[in-house]
C-alpha positions, 0 to 999 in steps of 0.5 A: 932687133936694132939696125947697126949703125955707122957713124956718118961724120967726122969729129969737129975739133981743132989743135986749141979745142979745150972742151969736148962735147959728146953724145951716144950716136947720131940720129936717123934724122942727124945722119939725114942731115950730116951733123951733130944734133941735126933734128930740128926740134932738138935743142942742143945749139940754142943751149949751146949759143945760150950759154955762151950768148950767142946767136943760134947757128944755122946750117951745118958749116956756120954750126961747125965755125961756131963750135972751133971758134968757141974752142969745142970739139964735138963727137960721139961715144960711138963708132957703131951700134945696133938702135932702134931709130934714136932710142939710146935705150935700145942701143946694143953691140956698142963700139967706141969711137978713139975719144982717147986718141982725139984728146991727144990731139986736142987741148981738151981737159974737161969732157961733157956727155949729153944724156944719161946713155952716153955718160954711162957708154962713156964711163964704160968703154972710154973712161978706162983709155982717157983717164978723164971723167966726164960731166954728165948734161942732160939731154937736150932731145925732144924726148927730154920734154921734162926739161925746159929749154931754160932749165937746160940751158941752166944745166949746161953753165959748166959748159961756159964756166969750162971755156972761161965764161 
């Protein structure tokens, strides 16, 4: 049986946000660090920085400023669920965040999901409210070892294209 996990931090967004990137729910390490993709082995920040041709932001404040400056909104599909550790495959009793409400406050027209589970949860719990199809991207988790950093950067190119890069 999984542990009940509540999302512990706010989305990163501004009215100028043009894309939204959604994970499933923060991992134990991300919750401990108080920010998205907080596991030191997670390649999310290296991938996004690589796609956008920028240095990798260090620290939560720099990561937040990076997103805001590049018009990226960052959140998770789920507000709460039961989960074992960080294993998305064990998610039970998901409760979605109000993605449609966030979209109404921004200029976001493109939604990306990171990983197969985030995509499936978005399709089932959010798409009916948002009406915005997501673009699924591979997980940047260290558990997704079959994707090298170079392959991930290539797979995330649609993010750069959506931001006019």
